[in-house]
C-alpha positions as CSV (number, residue, x, y, z in Angstrom):
1,M,13.6,64.9,-7.8
2,E,17.2,65.7,-6.8
3,A,20.0,64.6,-9.0
4,A,21.3,62.2,-6.4
5,Q,17.9,60.5,-6.2
6,R,17.7,60.2,-10.0
7,R,21.1,58.7,-10.2
8,M,20.2,56.1,-7.5
9,L,17.2,55.1,-9.6
10,I,19.3,54.7,-12.6
11,V,21.8,52.5,-10.7
12,A,18.9,50.5,-9.2
13,A,17.6,50.0,-12.9
14,S,21.0,48.5,-13.7
15,L,20.3,45.9,-10.8
16,M,17.0,45.2,-12.3
17,V,18.3,44.5,-15.7
18,S,21.1,42.2,-14.3
19,F,18.3,39.8,-13.0
20,S,17.8,38.9,-16.6
21,A,20.5,36.2,-16.4
22,I,19.0,35.0,-13.3
23,F,15.5,34.5,-14.7
24,V,17.0,32.8,-17.8
25,R,19.0,30.5,-15.7
26,W,15.8,29.6,-13.5
27,S,13.8,28.9,-16.5
28,D,14.1,25.6,-18.6
29,A,12.0,26.9,-21.5
30,P,13.5,27.3,-25.0
31,S,15.0,30.7,-25.6
32,A,12.4,31.6,-28.1
33,V,9.6,30.9,-25.7
34,L,11.1,32.9,-22.8
35,A,11.8,35.9,-25.3
36,F,8.0,35.7,-26.4
37,Y,6.7,35.9,-22.9
38,R,9.0,38.6,-22.0
39,M,7.9,40.7,-25.0
40,L,4.3,39.7,-24.7
41,F,4.0,40.8,-21.2
42,A,5.9,44.1,-21.8
43,S,3.5,44.8,-24.8
44,L,0.5,44.2,-22.7
45,V,1.7,47.2,-20.5
46,I,3.0,49.6,-23.1
47,V,0.5,49.1,-26.0
48,P,-2.7,50.1,-24.0
49,I,-0.8,53.3,-22.8
50,A,0.2,54.1,-26.5
51,L,-3.3,53.5,-27.7
52,I,-4.9,55.7,-24.9
53,R,-2.4,58.5,-24.5
54,Y,-0.3,58.4,-27.7
55,R,-2.8,57.4,-30.3
56,K,-2.1,60.5,-32.4
57,D,1.5,59.6,-32.4
58,L,0.9,56.2,-33.5
59,L,-1.4,57.3,-36.4
60,A,1.1,60.0,-37.5
61,M,3.8,57.4,-37.9
62,G,4.9,57.2,-41.6
63,R,5.5,54.1,-43.6
64,E,9.2,54.4,-43.2
65,D,9.1,54.9,-39.6
66,L,6.7,51.8,-39.1
67,V,8.9,49.6,-41.2
68,L,12.1,50.7,-39.5
69,S,10.4,50.2,-36.0
70,A,9.2,46.7,-37.1
71,I,12.7,45.8,-38.2
72,S,14.1,47.1,-34.9
73,G,11.7,44.8,-33.1
74,I,12.9,41.8,-35.1
75,L,16.4,42.7,-34.1
76,F,15.4,43.1,-30.6
77,A,13.9,39.7,-30.5
78,L,16.9,38.0,-32.1
79,H,19.2,39.8,-29.6
80,F,17.3,38.2,-26.7
81,L,17.3,34.8,-28.4
82,A,21.1,34.9,-29.0
83,Y,21.7,36.3,-25.4
84,F,19.5,33.6,-23.8
85,E,21.2,30.8,-25.7
86,S,24.6,32.1,-24.6
87,L,23.7,32.0,-20.9
88,G,23.0,28.3,-21.3
89,L,26.5,27.6,-22.6
90,V,28.9,30.0,-20.7
91,S,29.1,31.7,-17.4
92,I,26.9,34.7,-16.5
93,A,30.1,36.8,-16.3
94,S,31.2,35.9,-19.9
95,S,27.8,36.3,-21.4
96,T,26.8,39.6,-19.8
97,V,30.2,41.2,-20.4
98,L,30.4,40.2,-24.1
99,A,26.7,41.3,-24.6
100,D,27.6,44.7,-23.2
101,T,30.0,45.5,-26.1
102,A,27.4,47.0,-28.4
103,V,29.2,50.5,-28.3
104,F,32.0,49.0,-30.5
105,F,29.6,47.5,-33.0
106,V,27.9,50.8,-33.2
107,A,31.3,52.5,-33.8
108,A,32.1,49.9,-36.5
109,I,28.8,50.5,-38.2
110,M,29.2,54.2,-38.0
111,V,32.6,54.0,-39.7
112,L,31.7,51.4,-42.4
113,V,28.3,52.7,-43.3
114,F,28.2,56.4,-42.4
115,K,31.9,57.1,-42.9
116,E,32.4,58.6,-39.5
117,R,36.0,58.8,-38.1
118,I,37.3,57.3,-34.8
119,S,40.2,58.9,-33.1
120,R,43.5,57.0,-32.7
121,R,42.9,56.9,-28.9
122,N,39.5,55.0,-29.4
123,W,41.1,52.5,-31.8
124,I,43.7,51.7,-29.2
125,V,40.8,51.3,-26.7
126,M,39.1,49.0,-29.1
127,M,42.1,46.9,-29.6
128,I,42.8,46.5,-25.9
129,T,39.0,45.6,-25.5
130,F,39.3,43.0,-28.2
131,G,42.3,41.5,-26.2
132,G,39.9,41.4,-23.1
133,C,37.4,39.5,-25.3
134,T,40.2,37.0,-26.4
135,L,41.0,36.4,-22.6
136,I,37.4,35.5,-22.0
137,A,37.3,33.1,-25.1
138,C,40.5,31.5,-23.8
139,G,38.9,31.0,-20.5
140,D,35.8,29.5,-22.0
141,C,37.7,27.1,-24.2
142,A,37.7,24.6,-21.4
143,V,34.0,24.7,-21.4
144,E,32.0,22.5,-23.8
145,F,30.5,24.9,-26.5
146,G,32.2,27.8,-24.6
147,I,33.4,29.4,-27.8
148,L,29.8,29.2,-29.3
149,G,28.5,30.9,-26.2
150,D,30.9,33.7,-26.5
151,A,30.1,34.1,-30.2
152,L,26.3,34.1,-29.4
153,A,26.8,36.9,-26.7
154,L,28.8,39.0,-29.3
155,A,26.1,38.3,-31.9
156,S,23.4,39.5,-29.5
157,S,25.4,42.7,-28.9
158,A,25.8,43.3,-32.6
159,M,22.1,43.0,-33.2
160,F,21.4,45.3,-30.2
161,S,23.7,47.8,-31.8
162,V,21.7,47.9,-35.0
163,Y,18.5,48.0,-33.0
164,A,19.9,51.1,-31.1
165,I,21.0,52.8,-34.4
166,I,17.5,52.4,-35.9
167,G,15.9,53.5,-32.7
168,R,18.0,56.7,-32.7
169,K,16.8,57.5,-36.2
170,V,13.2,56.7,-35.7
171,R,12.9,58.6,-32.4
172,R,13.8,61.8,-34.1
173,N,10.3,61.8,-35.6
174,V,8.3,59.5,-33.3
175,S,7.6,59.6,-29.5
176,T,9.4,57.1,-27.3
177,V,6.2,55.3,-26.3
178,A,4.8,55.0,-29.8
179,Y,8.1,53.7,-31.2
180,T,8.5,51.3,-28.1
181,S,4.9,49.9,-28.6
182,V,5.6,49.0,-32.3
183,V,9.0,47.5,-31.4
184,Y,7.6,45.3,-28.5
185,V,4.8,43.9,-30.7
186,S,7.2,43.3,-33.5
187,A,9.5,41.6,-31.1
188,A,6.8,39.4,-29.6
189,L,5.6,38.3,-33.0
190,T,9.1,37.6,-34.2
191,A,9.7,35.3,-31.1
192,L,6.3,33.7,-31.6
193,V,7.3,32.8,-35.3
194,C,10.6,31.3,-33.9
195,V,8.6,29.3,-31.3
196,C,6.2,27.9,-34.0
197,V,9.2,27.0,-36.3
198,E,10.7,24.9,-33.5
199,D,7.7,23.6,-31.6
200,A,4.6,25.5,-30.9
201,S,3.5,23.2,-28.1
202,S,6.5,24.5,-26.1
203,L,4.4,27.6,-25.4
204,D,2.6,25.4,-22.8
205,C,5.8,25.6,-20.6
206,G,4.4,25.6,-17.1
207,Y,3.8,28.3,-14.6
208,R,7.4,28.6,-13.5
209,N,8.6,29.5,-17.0
210,I,5.7,31.9,-17.6
211,L,6.6,33.7,-14.4
212,C,10.3,33.9,-15.5
213,G,9.0,35.7,-18.6
214,L,6.8,37.9,-16.5
215,G,9.8,38.7,-14.3
216,L,11.9,39.6,-17.4
217,A,9.2,41.9,-18.6
218,V,8.6,43.6,-15.2
219,F,12.1,43.8,-13.7
220,C,14.3,43.9,-16.7
221,T,12.3,45.6,-19.4
222,L,9.8,47.9,-17.5
223,L,11.8,48.8,-14.3
224,G,15.2,48.4,-16.0
225,H,15.3,49.7,-19.6
226,T,12.2,52.0,-19.1
227,V,14.1,53.7,-16.3
228,Y,17.2,54.0,-18.5
229,N,15.2,55.8,-21.2
230,W,13.6,58.1,-18.5
231,G,17.0,58.9,-17.1
232,L,18.3,60.0,-20.5
233,R,15.9,63.0,-20.2
234,Y,17.8,64.2,-17.2
235,E,21.2,62.7,-17.0
236,S,24.0,62.7,-19.6
237,P,24.2,59.7,-22.1
238,A,27.7,58.9,-20.7
239,F,26.3,58.5,-17.1
240,V,23.5,56.1,-18.3
241,A,25.9,54.3,-20.7
242,I,28.5,53.8,-17.9
243,T,25.9,52.7,-15.3
244,T,24.9,49.9,-17.6
245,L,28.4,48.6,-16.9
246,L,27.3,47.7,-13.5
247,E,24.9,44.9,-15.1
248,P,27.7,42.3,-15.6
249,V,29.1,43.0,-12.0
250,F,25.6,42.7,-10.4
251,G,24.8,39.7,-12.7
252,S,28.1,37.9,-11.6
253,V,27.5,38.7,-8.0
254,L,23.9,37.4,-8.1
255,G,25.2,34.2,-10.0
256,L,27.8,33.7,-7.3
257,F,25.2,33.8,-4.4
258,I,22.4,32.1,-6.2
259,F,24.1,29.4,-8.3
260,A,27.6,29.3,-6.6
261,E,28.9,30.1,-10.0
262,V,32.7,31.3,-9.9
263,P,34.1,32.5,-13.2
264,G,37.7,31.4,-14.1
265,I,40.6,33.7,-13.7
266,L,40.9,34.5,-17.4
267,V,37.2,35.3,-17.5
268,I,37.6,37.7,-14.7
269,L,40.7,39.4,-16.1
270,G,39.2,39.6,-19.6
271,S,36.0,41.0,-18.2
272,A,37.8,43.7,-16.3
273,V,39.6,44.7,-19.5
274,V,36.4,44.7,-21.6
275,L,34.5,46.8,-19.0
276,A,37.4,49.3,-18.7
277,G,37.4,49.5,-22.5
278,V,33.7,50.1,-22.7
279,Y,33.9,52.7,-20.1
280,L,36.8,54.7,-21.7
281,F,35.2,54.4,-25.2
282,S,31.8,55.5,-23.9
283,A,33.2,58.5,-21.9
284,A,35.3,59.7,-24.8
285,D,32.4,59.4,-27.3
286,S,30.1,61.3,-25.0
287,H,32.7,64.0,-24.5
288,R,33.1,64.3,-28.3
289,H,29.4,64.6,-28.9
290,H,29.1,67.1,-26.1
291,A,31.8,69.3,-27.6
292,H,30.2,69.0,-31.0
293,G,26.9,70.1,-29.5
294,N,28.5,73.1,-27.8
295,K,29.9,74.3,-31.1
296,V,26.5,74.0,-32.8
């Protein structure tokens, strides 16, 4: 496959992932129920593959890798719960943009926990991006529970960042399929526990909601995130990371045409600032790692 075709597939994956907001809006099931069906259907696809073709990898996983993978799955499920709840409170543009700021939470964790350094340029980019988040929050002040929706989107991004850091550590020793199968099962069980705590009867939510969960699993997880992971084998992390910035754009356009949802001017301006900040930070971070790799 030529490079141009690979990149088109990765861009198409970004479109698939952007349908997440649409499926959530179409559903009237509780967030935990929707997250459970999403991870259940994804598990029904990935787990048989892991058991048949990657059984040795699963059996070779050490206790630490199993525990970390299970914790990663818990965070993955909570990320979905917070993101889905956010979509019920604020615009698709606000929620998807703020949920796409994980790179900054990763940077903060690397500084506070692993004592890594961040360049002065990236600190400035982070401050400008924070200003963009403030604009979005100001734009959502007029919406009832708007600030809560923004906070939930940021919380989902923070949980995804920890999930990503754990995944990077575990996948040094474990194949992607083996790791993913444990994560998906753990996420499905976590969502199921949340459902049972709230109201177990809500699992019987009707065909439309179950189909929305299936759509999330097929389009967003399998045709979206799986293609991202595949693309990382051939393309630079910077290209894949920057391509994910199309998700809020696609999501907002879909929201405009399907739900006639027009974001406010402050949300649009803030979103542009945040997306530009994420782009600049991701590109600079990728260049730094590439330079470091060349030295090694």
